[in-house]
C-alpha positions, 0 to 999 in steps of 0.5 A, a space after each residue: 663060398 670062400 670060408 676058413 675052416 677050423 677045428 674045435 680043439 685045444 692047442 695039443 690038437 693044433 698040429 694034427 689039425 694043420 696037417 689035415 688042412 685046417 686053417 685055425 683052431 677054436 678053443 674055450 674061453 675058460 681054457 684060454 682066457 681063464 677069466 676067473 683065475 689070476 693073471 699068473 694062470 693066463 700067462 702060460 697060455 700066451 706062450 702056447 699061443 705063440 708056439 701054436 702051429 695054428 692061430 686061435 681067433 675064436 673061442 666058445 663056452 663064453 660064460 660058465 653055468 654058475 654065472 647066471 645071466 637070467 633069473 633071480 640070481 643074475 648079477 650084472 656086476 659080476 658078469 661085467 667084471 668077468 667079461 672085462 677080464 675076458 675081453 682084455 685077455 682076448 685082445 692080448 691073445 689075438 682072439 677076435 670072436 667069442 661065441 655066446 652059447 652058454 646054455 646053462 648061464 642063460 637058461 630060464 629058471 623054472 617059474 621065471 617069466 621068459 620075457 623077463 629072462 629075454 630082457 635080462 639077456 638083452 641087458 647083459 649084451 648091451 652092458 658088455 658090448 662096448 667093452 668087447 668093441 673096444 678090445 676088438 672082440 665080436 660076440 656071436 650069439 649061438 642059438 642052441 636046440 631045446 635039448 640044451 637050453 630053453 631060450 634063443 633056440 632058433 636063428 630067428 630068435 638070436 637075430 631078433 635079440 642081436 637087432 634089439 641090442 643094436 651094437 656093432 659087437 653083437 653078431 650071430 652064429 649059426 650051427 648046423 647041428 642046432 639048426 637041423 635039430 630044430 628043423 629050421 628053414 633055409 630062410 632063417 639063415 638068409 634073413 639073418 645074413 647081415 648079422 652072421 659072423 661065425 658058423 659051426 658044423 657037425 652031423 645031426 644024429 650024433 653030433 659027430 665030425 663030418 664024415 663019421 656018419 651019413 649026413 646031407 649038409 647040402 641044405 645048410 651050405 645052400 643057406 650059407 651060400 644064399 646068405 653070401 656067408 664067407 666067414 669062418 666055419 668050425 667043426 664042433 663035434 664029437 668023435 675020435 680026432 685022428 689024421 684020417 678022420 680030420 682029413 676026411 672032414 676037411 675034404 668034405 668041407 671043401 
């Protein structure tokens, strides 16, 4: 596999990440694009991007928890406005990938039908996909484990939604932590190979930086290899980020 390896960190961690051998950083939509804030709040970030020793092509934490995608409080008009701002600023910032985890925003409220919530997610993605495509942004659906949210908890479920939306901008991410926590098979990744555009990695037990606790990543890498995946892989993990821990992680990831 010929993957670019990144680190989820802010611009203040970019220099250390570069020195450890990482290719890029991945920050959050809120921190970089500031879609809920005026233009004046975003402009200083553009200067940070220009000065950063590493590019920031991908962002996660797409939709804040208070902007509900499912349930009776879902507001497609508000979501459309938020996303339009995010995508236009992403274009200006050179961001081409936004990760759709957003467990709080997509969580199915108690008493709300799961299928109805699923339909709301599909409607949301269909609504925002054309604008994302126009701005050169891919949205990667991230399956999250059941401890974090109660919908899109498997790679297969994420792939099924992406296929139903059927839009070029709507793709799929696989995260080793969530994938392993849900005991998903290698086949789940292989069968979604045509949709995969991004990946995350961390240890399964405590979601730490690779190398900070024992972990056999062989099944995960075997699945990516069988899927012919050659995109980006970001370390999205806890644990102290020091030159030593980052160099160790980068070496483990090849």
